[in-house]
C-alpha positions in Angstrom: 238.0 -78.9 209.6 240.1 -78.3 212.7 238.9 -76.0 215.5 241.6 -74.6 217.9 240.3 -73.1 221.1 242.1 -71.6 224.1 241.0 -72.9 227.5 239.3 -76.0 228.8 235.9 -74.4 229.2 235.5 -73.2 225.6 236.8 -76.6 224.4 234.3 -78.4 226.5 231.5 -76.2 225.3 232.4 -76.8 221.6 232.6 -80.5 222.2 229.2 -80.4 223.9 227.7 -78.4 221.1 229.0 -80.9 218.5 228.1 -84.1 220.4 224.8 -84.9 218.8 225.5 -83.5 215.3 227.3 -84.9 212.3 230.2 -82.5 213.2 231.2 -84.8 216.0 232.5 -87.3 213.5 234.0 -84.9 210.9 235.4 -82.0 213.0 238.6 -82.0 215.1 238.9 -79.9 218.2 242.3 -79.0 219.6 242.2 -77.5 223.1 245.1 -75.4 224.2 244.8 -75.0 228.0 246.6 -71.6 228.0 246.0 -68.3 226.3 249.1 -67.7 224.1 248.4 -64.0 223.7 249.8 -63.3 227.2 253.4 -64.0 228.1 256.4 -65.2 226.1 255.9 -68.3 223.9 259.6 -68.8 223.0 260.8 -72.3 223.5 257.6 -73.7 225.0 258.8 -77.2 224.1 261.6 -76.9 226.8 261.4 -76.7 230.6 263.1 -73.3 230.5 260.5 -72.0 228.1 257.7 -73.2 230.3 259.3 -71.7 233.4 259.8 -68.4 231.6 256.2 -68.3 230.7 255.0 -68.9 234.2 
């Protein structure tokens, strides 16, 4: 199973919660350091897209 979280703090909390469980070996956690619900997300793979988002 893959868990996608937005922000470093929630990602760290989830990793900490899983650290001494069997989930630590079977679950994948993807941390996106930005909240994608705010601002444009068009062309985030380009420099112009990132600048537009900022």
